Jmol script that loads the backbone (N, CA, C; Angstrom):
load data "model"
ATOM      1  N   UNK A   1       0.811  -1.648   0.102  1.00  0.00           N
ATOM      2  CA  UNK A   1       0.351  -0.071  -0.414  1.00  0.00           C
ATOM      3  C   UNK A   1       0.823   1.047  -0.059  1.00  0.00           C
ATOM      4  N   UNK A   2       0.453   2.118  -0.983  1.00  0.00           N
ATOM      5  CA  UNK A   2       1.439   3.227  -0.865  1.00  0.00           C
ATOM      6  C   UNK A   2       1.036   4.584  -0.224  1.00  0.00           C
ATOM      7  N   UNK A   3       1.923   5.172   0.663  1.00  0.00           N
ATOM      8  CA  UNK A   3       1.397   6.032   1.688  1.00  0.00           C
ATOM      9  C   UNK A   3       1.774   7.602   1.080  1.00  0.00           C
ATOM     10  N   UNK A   4       2.126   7.536  -0.356  1.00  0.00           N
ATOM     11  CA  UNK A   4       2.632   8.812  -0.791  1.00  0.00           C
ATOM     12  C   UNK A   4       1.695   9.827  -1.437  1.00  0.00           C
ATOM     13  N   UNK A   5       0.953   9.398  -1.492  1.00  0.00           N
ATOM     14  CA  UNK A   5      -0.576  10.028  -2.150  1.00  0.00           C
ATOM     15  C   UNK A   5      -0.858  10.969  -0.538  1.00  0.00           C
ATOM     16  N   UNK A   6      -0.753  10.483   0.813  1.00  0.00           N
ATOM     17  CA  UNK A   6      -1.157  11.169   1.773  1.00  0.00           C
ATOM     18  C   UNK A   6      -0.121  11.836   2.291  1.00  0.00           C
ATOM     19  N   UNK A   7       0.637  12.044   1.874  1.00  0.00           N
ATOM     20  CA  UNK A   7       2.136  12.690   2.082  1.00  0.00           C
ATOM     21  C   UNK A   7       1.971  14.327   2.026  1.00  0.00           C
ATOM     22  N   UNK A   8       1.630  15.014   2.726  1.00  0.00           N
ATOM     23  CA  UNK A   8       1.847  16.476   2.195  1.00  0.00           C
ATOM     24  C   UNK A   8       3.106  16.838   1.761  1.00  0.00           C
ATOM     25  N   UNK A   9       2.919  18.148   0.790  1.00  0.00           N
ATOM     26  CA  UNK A   9       3.877  18.528  -0.205  1.00  0.00           C
ATOM     27  C   UNK A   9       4.631  19.339   0.913  1.00  0.00           C
ATOM     28  N   UNK A  10       5.981  19.038   0.663  1.00  0.00           N
ATOM     29  CA  UNK A  10       6.883  19.892   1.727  1.00  0.00           C
ATOM     30  C   UNK A  10       7.774  20.653   0.761  1.00  0.00           C
ATOM     31  N   UNK A  11       8.110  21.931   1.228  1.00  0.00           N
ATOM     32  CA  UNK A  11       9.009  22.688   0.740  1.00  0.00           C
ATOM     33  C   UNK A  11      10.288  22.870   1.236  1.00  0.00           C
ATOM     34  N   UNK A  12      11.363  22.946   0.646  1.00  0.00           N
ATOM     35  CA  UNK A  12      12.675  22.980   1.496  1.00  0.00           C
ATOM     36  C   UNK A  12      13.516  24.328   1.323  1.00  0.00           C
ATOM     37  N   UNK A  13      14.067  24.588   2.182  1.00  0.00           N
ATOM     38  CA  UNK A  13      14.706  25.897   2.196  1.00  0.00           C
ATOM     39  C   UNK A  13      16.165  25.811   2.497  1.00  0.00           C
ATOM     40  N   UNK A  14      17.037  26.264   2.320  1.00  0.00           N
ATOM     41  CA  UNK A  14      18.578  26.142   2.999  1.00  0.00           C
ATOM     42  C   UNK A  14      18.862  24.457   2.578  1.00  0.00           C
ATOM     43  N   UNK A  15      18.971  24.210   1.636  1.00  0.00           N
ATOM     44  CA  UNK A  15      19.210  22.734   1.314  1.00  0.00           C
ATOM     45  C   UNK A  15      18.789  21.697   1.945  1.00  0.00           C
ATOM     46  N   UNK A  16      17.623  21.908   2.753  1.00  0.00           N
ATOM     47  CA  UNK A  16      16.625  21.257   3.690  1.00  0.00           C
ATOM     48  C   UNK A  16      16.471  20.833   4.920  1.00  0.00           C
ATOM     49  N   UNK A  17      17.387  21.959   5.302  1.00  0.00           N
ATOM     50  CA  UNK A  17      17.721  22.773   6.914  1.00  0.00           C
ATOM     51  C   UNK A  17      15.977  22.910   7.447  1.00  0.00           C
ATOM     52  N   UNK A  18      15.376  23.599   6.612  1.00  0.00           N
ATOM     53  CA  UNK A  18      14.440  24.231   6.804  1.00  0.00           C
ATOM     54  C   UNK A  18      13.288  23.653   6.030  1.00  0.00           C
ATOM     55  N   UNK A  19      12.036  23.145   6.225  1.00  0.00           N
ATOM     56  CA  UNK A  19      10.614  22.327   5.518  1.00  0.00           C
ATOM     57  C   UNK A  19       9.462  23.151   5.879  1.00  0.00           C
ATOM     58  N   UNK A  20       8.466  23.259   5.375  1.00  0.00           N
ATOM     59  CA  UNK A  20       6.997  23.444   5.443  1.00  0.00           C
ATOM     60  C   UNK A  20       6.600  23.002   4.509  1.00  0.00           C
ATOM     61  N   UNK A  21       5.364  23.050   4.871  1.00  0.00           N
ATOM     62  CA  UNK A  21       4.051  22.507   3.980  1.00  0.00           C
ATOM     63  C   UNK A  21       4.017  23.314   2.980  1.00  0.00           C
ATOM     64  N   UNK A  22       3.665  23.319   1.959  1.00  0.00           N
ATOM     65  CA  UNK A  22       3.073  24.295   0.800  1.00  0.00           C
ATOM     66  C   UNK A  22       1.831  24.983   0.934  1.00  0.00           C
ATOM     67  N   UNK A  23       2.386  26.244   0.973  1.00  0.00           N
ATOM     68  CA  UNK A  23       0.478  27.050   1.206  1.00  0.00           C
ATOM     69  C   UNK A  23       0.369  27.675   2.407  1.00  0.00           C
ATOM     70  N   UNK A  24       1.370  27.102   3.370  1.00  0.00           N
ATOM     71  CA  UNK A  24       1.217  27.627   4.962  1.00  0.00           C
ATOM     72  C   UNK A  24       1.435  29.383   4.775  1.00  0.00           C
ATOM     73  N   UNK A  25       1.001  29.615   5.516  1.00  0.00           N
ATOM     74  CA  UNK A  25       1.229  31.121   5.896  1.00  0.00           C
ATOM     75  C   UNK A  25       2.093  31.418   7.302  1.00  0.00           C
ATOM     76  N   UNK A  26       2.487  32.595   7.302  1.00  0.00           N
ATOM     77  CA  UNK A  26       3.252  33.369   8.246  1.00  0.00           C
ATOM     78  C   UNK A  26       2.867  32.951   9.743  1.00  0.00           C
ATOM     79  N   UNK A  27       3.198  32.543  10.837  1.00  0.00           N
ATOM     80  CA  UNK A  27       2.451  32.034  11.968  1.00  0.00           C
ATOM     81  C   UNK A  27       2.374  33.427  12.665  1.00  0.00           C
ATOM     82  N   UNK A  28       1.264  33.630  13.568  1.00  0.00           N
ATOM     83  CA  UNK A  28       0.968  34.384  14.034  1.00  0.00           C
ATOM     84  C   UNK A  28       1.901  35.215  15.008  1.00  0.00           C
ATOM     85  N   UNK A  29       2.430  34.492  15.877  1.00  0.00           N
ATOM     86  CA  UNK A  29       3.547  35.420  16.630  1.00  0.00           C
ATOM     87  C   UNK A  29       4.558  35.827  16.261  1.00  0.00           C
ATOM     88  N   UNK A  30       4.970  35.149  14.730  1.00  0.00           N
ATOM     89  CA  UNK A  30       6.133  35.929  14.137  1.00  0.00           C
ATOM     90  C   UNK A  30       5.306  37.304  13.593  1.00  0.00           C
ATOM     91  N   UNK A  31       4.241  37.420  13.118  1.00  0.00           N
ATOM     92  CA  UNK A  31       3.398  38.498  12.329  1.00  0.00           C
ATOM     93  C   UNK A  31       3.640  39.510  13.351  1.00  0.00           C
ATOM     94  N   UNK A  32       3.392  39.209  14.692  1.00  0.00           N
ATOM     95  CA  UNK A  32       3.503  40.352  15.926  1.00  0.00           C
ATOM     96  C   UNK A  32       5.125  40.219  16.636  1.00  0.00           C
ATOM     97  N   UNK A  33       5.871  39.445  16.134  1.00  0.00           N
ATOM     98  CA  UNK A  33       7.069  39.552  17.244  1.00  0.00           C
ATOM     99  C   UNK A  33       7.740  40.499  16.126  1.00  0.00           C
ATOM    100  N   UNK A  34       7.764  40.087  14.754  1.00  0.00           N
ATOM    101  CA  UNK A  34       8.854  40.931  14.014  1.00  0.00           C
ATOM    102  C   UNK A  34       8.920  42.585  13.993  1.00  0.00           C
ATOM    103  N   UNK A  35       7.354  42.931  13.727  1.00  0.00           N
ATOM    104  CA  UNK A  35       7.663  44.467  13.913  1.00  0.00           C
ATOM    105  C   UNK A  35       7.703  44.970  15.134  1.00  0.00           C
ATOM    106  N   UNK A  36       7.829  43.938  16.495  1.00  0.00           N
ATOM    107  CA  UNK A  36       7.912  44.368  17.625  1.00  0.00           C
ATOM    108  C   UNK A  36       9.568  44.309  18.076  1.00  0.00           C
ATOM    109  N   UNK A  37      10.220  43.316  17.225  1.00  0.00           N
ATOM    110  CA  UNK A  37      11.481  43.839  17.242  1.00  0.00           C
ATOM    111  C   UNK A  37      12.312  44.623  16.330  1.00  0.00           C
ATOM    112  N   UNK A  38      11.610  44.836  15.297  1.00  0.00           N
ATOM    113  CA  UNK A  38      12.067  46.063  14.664  1.00  0.00           C
ATOM    114  C   UNK A  38      11.927  47.390  14.980  1.00  0.00           C
ATOM    115  N   UNK A  39      10.683  47.788  15.963  1.00  0.00           N
ATOM    116  CA  UNK A  39      10.525  48.767  16.644  1.00  0.00           C
ATOM    117  C   UNK A  39      11.448  49.334  17.820  1.00  0.00           C
ATOM    118  N   UNK A  40      11.720  48.343  18.536  1.00  0.00           N
ATOM    119  CA  UNK A  40      12.695  47.966  19.228  1.00  0.00           C
ATOM    120  C   UNK A  40      14.138  48.753  19.010  1.00  0.00           C
ATOM    121  N   UNK A  41      14.345  47.739  17.578  1.00  0.00           N
ATOM    122  CA  UNK A  41      15.687  47.983  17.068  1.00  0.00           C
ATOM    123  C   UNK A  41      15.754  49.845  16.739  1.00  0.00           C
ATOM    124  N   UNK A  42      14.548  50.691  15.914  1.00  0.00           N
ATOM    125  CA  UNK A  42      14.770  51.867  16.093  1.00  0.00           C
ATOM    126  C   UNK A  42      14.705  52.925  16.857  1.00  0.00           C
ATOM    127  N   UNK A  43      14.026  52.219  18.233  1.00  0.00           N
ATOM    128  CA  UNK A  43      13.848  53.052  19.278  1.00  0.00           C
ATOM    129  C   UNK A  43      15.082  52.874  19.856  1.00  0.00           C
ATOM    130  N   UNK A  44      15.530  51.864  20.059  1.00  0.00           N
ATOM    131  CA  UNK A  44      17.421  52.074  20.279  1.00  0.00           C
ATOM    132  C   UNK A  44      18.381  52.671  19.751  1.00  0.00           C
ATOM    133  N   UNK A  45      18.017  52.752  18.704  1.00  0.00           N
ATOM    134  CA  UNK A  45      18.858  53.318  17.538  1.00  0.00           C
ATOM    135  C   UNK A  45      18.525  54.907  17.661  1.00  0.00           C
ATOM    136  N   UNK A  46      17.178  55.441  17.992  1.00  0.00           N
ATOM    137  CA  UNK A  46      17.085  56.796  18.439  1.00  0.00           C
ATOM    138  C   UNK A  46      17.683  57.090  20.007  1.00  0.00           C
ATOM    139  N   UNK A  47      17.545  56.407  20.883  1.00  0.00           N
ATOM    140  CA  UNK A  47      18.246  56.664  22.268  1.00  0.00           C
ATOM    141  C   UNK A  47      19.541  56.681  21.981  1.00  0.00           C
ATOM    142  N   UNK A  48      20.435  55.873  21.625  1.00  0.00           N
ATOM    143  CA  UNK A  48      21.708  55.830  21.523  1.00  0.00           C
ATOM    144  C   UNK A  48      22.789  56.394  20.837  1.00  0.00           C
ATOM    145  N   UNK A  49      22.005  57.115  19.374  1.00  0.00           N
ATOM    146  CA  UNK A  49      22.819  57.455  18.422  1.00  0.00           C
ATOM    147  C   UNK A  49      23.961  58.072  19.249  1.00  0.00           C
ATOM    148  N   UNK A  50      24.431  58.409  19.807  1.00  0.00           N
ATOM    149  CA  UNK A  50      25.191  59.231  20.293  1.00  0.00           C
ATOM    150  C   UNK A  50      26.329  58.336  21.441  1.00  0.00           C
ATOM    151  N   UNK A  51      25.811  57.061  21.581  1.00  0.00           N
ATOM    152  CA  UNK A  51      26.413  56.636  22.814  1.00  0.00           C
ATOM    153  C   UNK A  51      25.298  56.642  24.160  1.00  0.00           C
ATOM    154  N   UNK A  52      26.039  55.953  24.984  1.00  0.00           N
ATOM    155  CA  UNK A  52      25.386  55.855  26.195  1.00  0.00           C
ATOM    156  C   UNK A  52      25.709  57.177  26.699  1.00  0.00           C
ATOM    157  N   UNK A  53      25.443  58.407  26.990  1.00  0.00           N
ATOM    158  CA  UNK A  53      25.936  59.471  27.653  1.00  0.00           C
ATOM    159  C   UNK A  53      25.121  60.040  28.903  1.00  0.00           C
ATOM    160  N   UNK A  54      24.116  59.164  29.206  1.00  0.00           N
ATOM    161  CA  UNK A  54      23.431  59.619  30.613  1.00  0.00           C
ATOM    162  C   UNK A  54      23.738  58.587  31.552  1.00  0.00           C
ATOM    163  N   UNK A  55      24.537  57.480  31.064  1.00  0.00           N
ATOM    164  CA  UNK A  55      25.059  56.433  32.022  1.00  0.00           C
ATOM    165  C   UNK A  55      25.693  56.975  33.071  1.00  0.00           C
ATOM    166  N   UNK A  56      25.657  56.546  34.822  1.00  0.00           N
ATOM    167  CA  UNK A  56      26.365  56.960  35.798  1.00  0.00           C
ATOM    168  C   UNK A  56      28.241  57.412  35.408  1.00  0.00           C
ATOM    169  N   UNK A  57      28.469  56.078  35.274  1.00  0.00           N
ATOM    170  CA  UNK A  57      29.861  56.307  35.286  1.00  0.00           C
ATOM    171  C   UNK A  57      30.763  55.850  33.924  1.00  0.00           C
ATOM    172  N   UNK A  58      29.838  55.630  32.558  1.00  0.00           N
ATOM    173  CA  UNK A  58      30.784  55.793  31.424  1.00  0.00           C
ATOM    174  C   UNK A  58      30.157  57.180  30.801  1.00  0.00           C
ATOM    175  N   UNK A  59      29.338  57.561  31.164  1.00  0.00           N
ATOM    176  CA  UNK A  59      28.557  58.733  30.220  1.00  0.00           C
ATOM    177  C   UNK A  59      29.688  59.840  30.178  1.00  0.00           C
ATOM    178  N   UNK A  60      30.362  60.423  30.916  1.00  0.00           N
ATOM    179  CA  UNK A  60      31.647  61.316  30.838  1.00  0.00           C
ATOM    180  C   UNK A  60      32.484  60.954  30.048  1.00  0.00           C
ATOM    181  N   UNK A  61      32.677  59.798  29.970  1.00  0.00           N
ATOM    182  CA  UNK A  61      33.787  59.242  28.999  1.00  0.00           C
ATOM    183  C   UNK A  61      33.156  58.840  27.290  1.00  0.00           C
ATOM    184  N   UNK A  62      32.251  58.718  27.636  1.00  0.00           N
ATOM    185  CA  UNK A  62      31.462  58.687  26.071  1.00  0.00           C
ATOM    186  C   UNK A  62      31.336  59.849  25.625  1.00  0.00           C
ATOM    187  N   UNK A  63      31.003  61.139  26.483  1.00  0.00           N
ATOM    188  CA  UNK A  63      30.751  62.489  26.143  1.00  0.00           C
ATOM    189  C   UNK A  63      32.065  63.157  25.787  1.00  0.00           C
ATOM    190  N   UNK A  64      33.177  62.686  26.234  1.00  0.00           N
ATOM    191  CA  UNK A  64      34.392  63.191  25.989  1.00  0.00           C
ATOM    192  C   UNK A  64      34.928  62.508  24.781  1.00  0.00           C
ATOM    193  N   UNK A  65      34.765  61.398  24.359  1.00  0.00           N
ATOM    194  CA  UNK A  65      35.113  60.583  23.315  1.00  0.00           C
ATOM    195  C   UNK A  65      34.018  61.520  22.117  1.00  0.00           C
ATOM    196  N   UNK A  66      32.977  61.797  22.340  1.00  0.00           N
ATOM    197  CA  UNK A  66      32.242  62.427  21.372  1.00  0.00           C
ATOM    198  C   UNK A  66      32.716  63.787  20.982  1.00  0.00           C
ATOM    199  N   UNK A  67      33.076  64.486  22.170  1.00  0.00           N
ATOM    200  CA  UNK A  67      33.789  65.744  21.545  1.00  0.00           C
ATOM    201  C   UNK A  67      34.970  65.623  20.925  1.00  0.00           C
ATOM    202  N   UNK A  68      35.696  64.784  21.064  1.00  0.00           N
ATOM    203  CA  UNK A  68      37.193  64.538  20.448  1.00  0.00           C
ATOM    204  C   UNK A  68      36.800  64.202  19.028  1.00  0.00           C
ATOM    205  N   UNK A  69      36.168  63.194  18.742  1.00  0.00           N
ATOM    206  CA  UNK A  69      35.822  62.541  17.434  1.00  0.00           C
ATOM    207  C   UNK A  69      34.742  63.127  16.789  1.00  0.00           C
ATOM    208  N   UNK A  70      33.547  63.731  17.384  1.00  0.00           N
ATOM    209  CA  UNK A  70      32.397  64.068  16.447  1.00  0.00           C
ATOM    210  C   UNK A  70      31.373  63.046  16.859  1.00  0.00           C
ATOM    211  N   UNK A  71      30.217  63.353  16.043  1.00  0.00           N
ATOM    212  CA  UNK A  71      29.196  62.654  16.106  1.00  0.00           C
ATOM    213  C   UNK A  71      28.814  61.935  14.968  1.00  0.00           C
ATOM    214  N   UNK A  72      27.951  60.965  14.264  1.00  0.00           N
ATOM    215  CA  UNK A  72      27.756  60.389  13.552  1.00  0.00           C
ATOM    216  C   UNK A  72      25.939  60.407  13.231  1.00  0.00           C
ATOM    217  N   UNK A  73      25.724  61.688  13.285  1.00  0.00           N
ATOM    218  CA  UNK A  73      24.269  61.594  13.119  1.00  0.00           C
ATOM    219  C   UNK A  73      23.611  61.475  11.763  1.00  0.00           C
ATOM    220  N   UNK A  74      24.495  62.108  10.676  1.00  0.00           N
ATOM    221  CA  UNK A  74      23.801  61.734   9.475  1.00  0.00           C
ATOM    222  C   UNK A  74      23.984  60.403   9.074  1.00  0.00           C
ATOM    223  N   UNK A  75      25.155  59.356   9.376  1.00  0.00           N
ATOM    224  CA  UNK A  75      24.943  58.091   9.304  1.00  0.00           C
ATOM    225  C   UNK A  75      24.113  57.393   9.836  1.00  0.00           C
ATOM    226  N   UNK A  76      23.789  57.979  11.111  1.00  0.00           N
ATOM    227  CA  UNK A  76      22.542  57.206  11.835  1.00  0.00           C
ATOM    228  C   UNK A  76      21.250  57.319  11.341  1.00  0.00           C
ATOM    229  N   UNK A  77      21.250  58.539  10.693  1.00  0.00           N
ATOM    230  CA  UNK A  77      19.944  58.770  10.235  1.00  0.00           C
ATOM    231  C   UNK A  77      19.677  57.980   8.913  1.00  0.00           C
ATOM    232  N   UNK A  78      20.859  57.946   8.254  1.00  0.00           N
ATOM    233  CA  UNK A  78      21.066  56.513   6.997  1.00  0.00           C
ATOM    234  C   UNK A  78      20.310  55.349   7.689  1.00  0.00           C
ATOM    235  N   UNK A  79      20.985  54.944   8.390  1.00  0.00           N
ATOM    236  CA  UNK A  79      21.072  53.237   8.941  1.00  0.00           C
ATOM    237  C   UNK A  79      19.465  53.233   9.726  1.00  0.00           C
ATOM    238  N   UNK A  80      18.939  54.436  10.075  1.00  0.00           N
ATOM    239  CA  UNK A  80      17.659  54.122  10.835  1.00  0.00           C
ATOM    240  C   UNK A  80      16.610  54.281   9.462  1.00  0.00           C
ATOM    241  N   UNK A  81      16.636  54.791   8.381  1.00  0.00           N
ATOM    242  CA  UNK A  81      16.056  54.666   7.041  1.00  0.00           C
ATOM    243  C   UNK A  81      16.134  53.669   6.719  1.00  0.00           C
ATOM    244  N   UNK A  82      17.043  53.041   6.591  1.00  0.00           N
ATOM    245  CA  UNK A  82      17.546  51.485   5.843  1.00  0.00           C
ATOM    246  C   UNK A  82      16.667  50.779   6.842  1.00  0.00           C
ATOM    247  N   UNK A  83      16.704  50.415   8.191  1.00  0.00           N
ATOM    248  CA  UNK A  83      16.218  49.941   9.048  1.00  0.00           C
ATOM    249  C   UNK A  83      14.110  49.887   9.085  1.00  0.00           C
ATOM    250  N   UNK A  84      13.941  51.119   8.628  1.00  0.00           N
ATOM    251  CA  UNK A  84      12.663  51.621   8.770  1.00  0.00           C
ATOM    252  C   UNK A  84      12.044  51.177   7.125  1.00  0.00           C
ATOM    253  N   UNK A  85      12.801  51.091   6.330  1.00  0.00           N
ATOM    254  CA  UNK A  85      12.677  50.601   4.505  1.00  0.00           C
ATOM    255  C   UNK A  85      12.406  49.047   5.110  1.00  0.00           C
ATOM    256  N   UNK A  86      13.620  48.721   5.426  1.00  0.00           N
ATOM    257  CA  UNK A  86      13.451  46.729   5.792  1.00  0.00           C
ATOM    258  C   UNK A  86      12.040  46.642   6.417  1.00  0.00           C
ATOM    259  N   UNK A  87      11.351  47.398   7.592  1.00  0.00           N
ATOM    260  CA  UNK A  87      10.599  46.898   8.295  1.00  0.00           C
ATOM    261  C   UNK A  87       9.248  47.275   7.308  1.00  0.00           C
ATOM    262  N   UNK A  88       8.961  48.315   7.025  1.00  0.00           N
ATOM    263  CA  UNK A  88       7.997  48.223   5.339  1.00  0.00           C
ATOM    264  C   UNK A  88       7.952  47.150   4.882  1.00  0.00           C
ATOM    265  N   UNK A  89       8.818  46.660   4.286  1.00  0.00           N
ATOM    266  CA  UNK A  89       9.103  45.690   3.511  1.00  0.00           C
ATOM    267  C   UNK A  89       8.606  44.062   3.915  1.00  0.00           C
ATOM    268  N   UNK A  90       8.917  43.930   5.231  1.00  0.00           N
ATOM    269  CA  UNK A  90       8.644  42.715   6.026  1.00  0.00           C
ATOM    270  C   UNK A  90       7.211  42.886   6.464  1.00  0.00           C
ATOM    271  N   UNK A  91       6.624  43.771   6.907  1.00  0.00           N
ATOM    272  CA  UNK A  91       5.466  43.978   6.758  1.00  0.00           C
ATOM    273  C   UNK A  91       4.329  43.592   5.533  1.00  0.00           C
ATOM    274  N   UNK A  92       5.024  44.599   4.699  1.00  0.00           N
ATOM    275  CA  UNK A  92       4.197  43.881   3.450  1.00  0.00           C
ATOM    276  C   UNK A  92       4.122  42.564   3.152  1.00  0.00           C
ATOM    277  N   UNK A  93       5.368  41.774   3.279  1.00  0.00           N
ATOM    278  CA  UNK A  93       5.530  40.556   3.297  1.00  0.00           C
ATOM    279  C   UNK A  93       4.867  40.147   3.953  1.00  0.00           C
ATOM    280  N   UNK A  94       4.435  39.894   5.342  1.00  0.00           N
ATOM    281  CA  UNK A  94       3.982  39.523   6.303  1.00  0.00           C
ATOM    282  C   UNK A  94       2.338  39.326   6.198  1.00  0.00           C
ATOM    283  N   UNK A  95       1.725  40.537   5.718  1.00  0.00           N
ATOM    284  CA  UNK A  95       0.356  40.599   5.815  1.00  0.00           C
ATOM    285  C   UNK A  95      -0.293  40.442   4.250  1.00  0.00           C
ATOM    286  N   UNK A  96       0.703  40.053   3.682  1.00  0.00           N
ATOM    287  CA  UNK A  96      -0.053  39.604   2.417  1.00  0.00           C
ATOM    288  C   UNK A  96      -0.610  38.335   2.056  1.00  0.00           C
ATOM    289  N   UNK A  97      -1.412  38.153   0.972  1.00  0.00           N
ATOM    290  CA  UNK A  97      -2.265  37.230   0.622  1.00  0.00           C
ATOM    291  C   UNK A  97      -1.257  36.094   0.421  1.00  0.00           C
ATOM    292  N   UNK A  98      -0.961  34.943   0.589  1.00  0.00           N
ATOM    293  CA  UNK A  98      -0.379  33.979   0.110  1.00  0.00           C
ATOM    294  C   UNK A  98      -0.393  33.865  -1.443  1.00  0.00           C
ATOM    295  N   UNK A  99       0.607  33.962  -2.233  1.00  0.00           N
ATOM    296  CA  UNK A  99       0.337  33.689  -3.596  1.00  0.00           C
ATOM    297  C   UNK A  99       0.504  32.356  -4.471  1.00  0.00           C
ATOM    298  N   UNK A 100       0.842  32.075  -5.707  1.00  0.00           N
ATOM    299  CA  UNK A 100       0.697  30.864  -5.790  1.00  0.00           C
ATOM    300  C   UNK A 100       2.510  30.660  -5.912  1.00  0.00           C
ATOM    301  N   UNK A 101       2.412  29.173  -5.424  1.00  0.00           N
ATOM    302  CA  UNK A 101       4.090  28.834  -5.054  1.00  0.00           C
ATOM    303  C   UNK A 101       4.533  27.856  -5.991  1.00  0.00           C
ATOM    304  N   UNK A 102       5.855  27.812  -6.137  1.00  0.00           N
ATOM    305  CA  UNK A 102       5.882  26.874  -7.201  1.00  0.00           C
ATOM    306  C   UNK A 102       6.825  25.636  -6.750  1.00  0.00           C
TER     307      UNK A 102
END
end "model"
wireframe off; spacefill off
backbone 0.3
color backbone group
């Protein structure tokens, strides 16, 4: 008796390290976790753009280093824009309807 007819079709990624049933969507906890993690990254970047300058022991040293070397605010804004762009693409992928898979 053949059991191949009852086997679900599996799709492999990364040379078989990851497998999933064809036609399955993104799990709900990942739809929730990805935006939360992304928002935490953007908030962290905004708070610590110039280092941990308000820390009780390291703060003065970080402020002195920033005074000598200067800040990289422009670069950090570019990194933040890249993160936001990635989040928009990720959210579009997460919440789109599953299409035809090959």
